[in-house]
Backbone bond lengths (Angstrom), bond angles and torsions (degrees), N, CA, C in turn:
res aa  C-N    CA-C-N  psi(-1)  N-CA   C-N-CA  omega(-1)  CA-C   N-CA-C  phi
1 M - - - 1.443 - - 1.525 108.69 -
2 E 1.321 116.21 130.97 1.463 120.16 178.69 1.520 110.64 -71.61
3 F 1.317 115.19 147.59 1.463 121.85 179.90 1.528 111.21 -56.71
4 S 1.331 117.98 -44.82 1.463 120.95 -176.96 1.526 112.95 -66.64
5 S 1.331 117.82 -23.59 1.458 120.00 179.95 1.529 111.90 -71.02
6 L 1.313 117.63 -11.93 1.460 121.53 177.47 1.532 111.92 -77.91
7 F 1.321 117.10 -11.13 1.461 120.95 -173.02 1.527 112.64 -121.78
8 T 1.311 117.87 37.11 1.465 120.85 -175.98 1.523 113.20 -67.97
9 A 1.317 119.37 -22.26 1.462 121.83 -178.24 1.529 113.34 -95.56
10 V 1.326 118.49 -1.28 1.462 121.64 -178.38 1.524 109.33 -67.23
11 N 1.350 116.72 123.87 1.468 119.24 177.24 1.522 112.50 -113.26
12 G 1.326 117.85 -11.14 1.451 121.75 176.69 1.518 110.15 -135.31
13 L 1.333 116.53 128.73 1.455 121.74 -179.62 1.525 107.51 -114.43
14 Y 1.329 116.67 118.77 1.461 122.66 -178.72 1.526 108.34 -106.54
15 L 1.325 116.44 118.34 1.462 121.49 -176.72 1.519 110.88 -113.72
16 S 1.323 115.90 123.44 1.456 119.57 175.19 1.523 108.26 -76.88
17 K 1.319 116.12 162.53 1.468 118.47 -177.80 1.515 111.88 -63.92
18 G 1.325 117.40 -22.78 1.459 120.14 179.63 1.515 114.41 -70.94
19 I 1.315 117.81 -26.01 1.462 120.97 -176.81 1.527 112.55 -117.38
20 A 1.307 118.03 -10.40 1.466 122.32 -174.25 1.519 113.23 -55.61
21 L 1.310 117.87 -45.29 1.463 120.44 -177.15 1.524 111.23 -65.52
22 R 1.327 117.65 -40.98 1.470 120.60 179.13 1.521 111.69 -64.68
23 V 1.318 116.97 -45.12 1.468 120.78 179.59 1.528 109.91 -66.66
24 A 1.336 117.06 -41.17 1.466 120.93 179.70 1.525 110.63 -60.60
25 R 1.320 117.56 -41.63 1.473 120.73 178.97 1.526 110.67 -65.01
26 T 1.323 117.26 -37.55 1.460 120.95 177.46 1.518 110.46 -65.21
27 L 1.334 117.11 -45.54 1.461 121.03 178.78 1.523 111.24 -63.08
28 Q 1.322 116.32 -37.50 1.460 120.96 179.55 1.529 110.73 -65.41
29 G 1.313 116.88 -31.62 1.457 121.39 179.94 1.523 113.64 -72.11
30 L 1.311 117.47 -11.18 1.463 121.11 179.19 1.524 108.27 -86.10
31 T 1.313 116.64 100.75 1.455 119.79 -173.27 1.524 113.62 -106.07
32 R 1.301 118.03 -22.63 1.468 119.79 179.72 1.520 109.50 -81.45
33 E 1.322 116.31 136.24 1.463 120.89 -177.55 1.520 111.77 -58.55
34 S 1.326 117.89 -39.48 1.467 119.90 -178.47 1.522 111.35 -63.27
35 V 1.318 117.62 -37.83 1.462 121.04 178.67 1.524 110.06 -68.90
36 V 1.323 117.34 -42.79 1.465 122.29 -178.49 1.517 110.70 -62.06
37 T 1.330 117.72 -39.04 1.459 120.15 -178.33 1.525 112.77 -85.33
38 D 1.333 118.09 -28.50 1.463 120.95 179.81 1.522 112.24 -78.09
39 M 1.326 116.62 -30.57 1.460 120.47 179.86 1.525 108.64 -80.73
40 L 1.291 116.57 123.22 1.472 122.27 -178.78 1.529 110.87 52.80
41 P 1.330 118.46 61.91 1.465 122.00 -173.68 1.530 114.93 -61.01
42 S 1.315 118.39 -25.76 1.470 121.21 -179.23 1.523 112.93 -92.13
43 L 1.325 117.71 -2.65 1.463 121.52 -175.70 1.528 111.36 -62.69
44 R 1.337 116.06 126.03 1.466 121.99 179.53 1.518 112.23 -123.88
45 N 1.330 118.05 -24.00 1.461 121.93 -176.23 1.521 111.10 -136.42
46 I 1.325 115.40 137.71 1.455 121.46 171.68 1.523 106.76 -121.35
47 F 1.317 116.06 121.98 1.462 122.36 179.01 1.526 107.82 -109.84
48 V 1.319 116.70 127.11 1.464 121.39 -176.19 1.519 109.70 -123.99
49 E 1.323 115.63 128.24 1.454 120.37 173.56 1.527 107.52 -69.19
50 E 1.313 117.21 130.71 1.464 122.08 -175.11 1.518 111.75 -59.23
51 L 1.323 115.38 140.06 1.451 122.68 -179.41 1.518 110.57 -105.50
52 K 1.309 115.14 176.92 1.459 119.97 171.40 1.530 107.32 -62.65
53 P 1.310 118.23 151.92 1.465 120.38 -177.89 1.531 114.36 -51.76
54 T 1.311 118.89 -35.30 1.460 120.10 -177.81 1.525 112.49 -68.12
55 G 1.305 118.01 -38.52 1.460 121.16 -179.56 1.502 113.59 -85.18
56 S 1.319 117.85 -28.59 1.461 120.25 -174.19 1.515 112.66 -68.81
57 V 1.332 118.30 -28.66 1.463 120.70 179.05 1.518 109.89 -60.86
58 H 1.320 117.59 -45.96 1.462 121.72 179.98 1.528 111.05 -65.47
59 V 1.309 116.91 -40.24 1.458 121.00 179.19 1.526 110.32 -65.16
60 H 1.322 117.67 -45.97 1.468 121.67 179.55 1.528 110.35 -59.75
61 E 1.326 117.13 -45.11 1.469 121.05 -179.64 1.523 111.42 -63.94
62 A 1.309 116.97 -48.21 1.457 121.36 -176.29 1.521 111.45 -64.55
63 I 1.305 117.01 -47.52 1.464 120.27 -179.86 1.523 109.67 -68.84
64 G 1.322 116.66 -36.98 1.467 120.36 177.02 1.515 112.06 -58.80
65 Q 1.325 117.69 -40.97 1.462 121.53 178.06 1.524 111.25 -65.54
66 F 1.322 116.54 -41.97 1.466 120.68 178.66 1.527 110.57 -63.52
67 V 1.335 116.72 -46.01 1.466 121.60 179.55 1.525 109.82 -61.87
68 A 1.329 118.00 -43.06 1.466 121.68 -179.88 1.526 111.23 -61.33
69 M 1.336 117.01 -42.79 1.468 119.85 178.85 1.523 111.37 -65.42
70 R 1.324 116.57 -39.03 1.473 119.80 177.69 1.521 110.22 -63.52
71 Q 1.329 116.73 -42.94 1.461 120.76 -179.11 1.527 111.13 -65.82
72 L 1.330 117.26 -39.38 1.464 120.55 177.93 1.525 111.66 -62.64
73 S 1.314 117.04 -28.52 1.464 120.24 179.53 1.526 112.16 -90.70
74 G 1.334 116.72 8.74 1.460 120.39 174.93 1.515 115.68 93.16
75 H 1.310 118.84 8.56 1.460 122.62 178.63 1.528 109.67 -98.14
76 T 1.312 116.33 125.10 1.459 120.79 176.56 1.518 108.86 -71.40
77 M 1.331 116.38 128.31 1.465 121.31 -179.04 1.513 109.21 -140.14
78 R 1.323 114.72 154.06 1.457 121.34 175.39 1.522 108.17 -148.82
79 S 1.320 115.70 138.04 1.463 120.02 174.74 1.514 108.16 -114.48
80 T 1.331 115.21 142.64 1.452 121.63 -176.86 1.515 108.55 -135.60
81 Y 1.317 116.06 138.45 1.452 120.86 -179.71 1.518 108.78 -114.84
82 R 1.321 116.35 126.74 1.461 121.71 -175.65 1.520 110.18 -82.68
83 V 1.300 113.80 126.19 1.458 121.06 174.29 1.514 106.55 -118.66
84 S 1.294 116.47 122.81 1.459 121.98 -178.14 1.529 108.74 62.92
85 T 1.349 118.42 -120.15 1.459 120.71 -176.78 1.519 112.71 -108.17
86 S 1.320 118.92 6.76 1.458 120.49 -179.44 1.525 110.57 -126.57
87 F 1.330 116.44 155.03 1.443 121.16 176.42 1.519 108.34 -93.48
88 T 1.334 116.21 133.22 1.443 122.01 -177.90 1.531 108.62 -116.67
89 P 1.352 118.37 116.81 1.465 119.50 -179.94 1.522 111.55 -65.93
90 I 1.319 116.57 146.91 1.458 120.88 174.31 1.523 108.05 -119.48
91 A 1.305 116.36 158.03 1.467 120.38 -179.44 1.495 111.45 -83.28
Protein backbone atom coordinates (compact mmCIF):
# COMPACT_ATOMS: atom_id res chain seq x y z
CA MET A 1 0.00 0.00 0.00
CA GLU A 2 1.38 3.40 -0.95
CA PHE A 3 1.93 5.93 1.81
CA SER A 4 -0.28 8.55 0.13
CA SER A 5 -3.21 6.12 -0.12
CA LEU A 6 -3.49 6.28 3.68
CA PHE A 7 -4.61 9.91 3.47
CA THR A 8 -7.42 9.88 0.90
CA ALA A 9 -9.84 11.75 3.20
CA VAL A 10 -7.46 14.59 4.14
CA ASN A 11 -8.97 17.93 3.08
CA GLY A 12 -6.65 20.29 4.95
CA LEU A 13 -2.86 20.06 5.13
CA TYR A 14 -1.18 22.11 7.88
CA LEU A 15 2.57 22.58 7.41
CA SER A 16 4.84 23.97 10.09
CA LYS A 17 7.78 26.07 8.97
CA GLY A 18 10.10 23.20 9.84
CA ILE A 19 8.63 20.85 7.24
CA ALA A 20 6.99 23.23 4.75
CA LEU A 21 9.94 23.48 2.38
CA ARG A 22 10.41 19.69 2.20
CA VAL A 23 6.73 19.02 1.55
CA ALA A 24 6.55 21.90 -0.97
CA ARG A 25 9.48 20.44 -2.93
CA THR A 26 7.77 17.04 -2.98
CA LEU A 27 4.51 18.57 -4.22
CA GLN A 28 6.42 20.53 -6.85
CA GLY A 29 7.95 17.30 -8.11
CA LEU A 30 4.51 15.93 -8.95
CA THR A 31 4.16 16.96 -12.57
CA ARG A 32 1.77 14.44 -14.08
CA GLU A 33 -1.89 15.38 -13.75
CA SER A 34 -2.90 11.87 -12.70
CA VAL A 35 -0.43 11.92 -9.81
CA VAL A 36 -1.52 15.41 -8.71
CA THR A 37 -5.19 14.40 -8.62
CA ASP A 38 -4.69 10.88 -7.23
CA MET A 39 -2.48 12.02 -4.36
CA LEU A 40 -4.63 13.39 -1.55
CA PRO A 41 -7.81 13.44 -3.68
CA SER A 42 -9.90 15.25 -1.04
CA LEU A 43 -7.29 17.96 -0.38
CA ARG A 44 -8.81 21.46 -0.69
CA ASN A 45 -6.65 23.64 1.58
CA ILE A 46 -2.96 23.92 2.35
CA PHE A 47 -2.04 26.03 5.38
CA VAL A 48 1.62 26.99 5.75
CA GLU A 49 3.28 28.60 8.74
CA GLU A 50 5.16 31.63 7.39
CA LEU A 51 8.88 31.19 6.85
CA LYS A 52 11.80 33.55 6.71
CA PRO A 53 11.72 35.57 3.48
CA THR A 54 14.49 33.49 1.90
CA GLY A 55 12.69 30.17 2.33
CA SER A 56 9.13 31.35 1.82
CA VAL A 57 9.69 32.28 -1.84
CA HIS A 58 10.48 28.66 -2.71
CA VAL A 59 7.56 27.37 -0.67
CA HIS A 60 5.11 29.84 -2.28
CA GLU A 61 6.31 28.89 -5.78
CA ALA A 62 6.24 25.15 -5.19
CA ILE A 63 2.84 25.07 -3.53
CA GLY A 64 1.52 27.56 -6.08
CA GLN A 65 2.47 25.19 -8.90
CA PHE A 66 0.79 22.25 -7.17
CA VAL A 67 -2.39 24.28 -6.51
CA ALA A 68 -2.44 25.50 -10.14
CA MET A 69 -2.18 21.93 -11.48
CA ARG A 70 -4.97 20.78 -9.17
CA GLN A 71 -7.18 23.66 -10.31
CA LEU A 72 -6.49 22.93 -13.98
CA SER A 73 -7.70 19.37 -13.41
CA GLY A 74 -10.95 20.63 -11.88
CA HIS A 75 -10.08 20.40 -8.17
CA THR A 76 -10.82 23.45 -6.05
CA MET A 77 -7.72 24.37 -4.05
CA ARG A 78 -6.55 27.20 -1.86
CA SER A 79 -3.24 27.88 -0.16
CA THR A 80 -2.95 30.04 2.93
CA TYR A 81 0.11 31.33 4.71
CA ARG A 82 -0.07 31.98 8.45
CA VAL A 83 1.23 35.28 9.66
CA SER A 84 1.31 35.71 13.41
CA THR A 85 -1.84 34.02 14.80
CA SER A 86 -4.10 34.23 11.74
CA PHE A 87 -4.13 32.63 8.31
CA THR A 88 -3.99 35.07 5.41
CA PRO A 89 -5.16 33.85 1.97
CA ILE A 90 -2.92 34.57 -1.00
CA ALA A 91 -3.90 34.76 -4.65
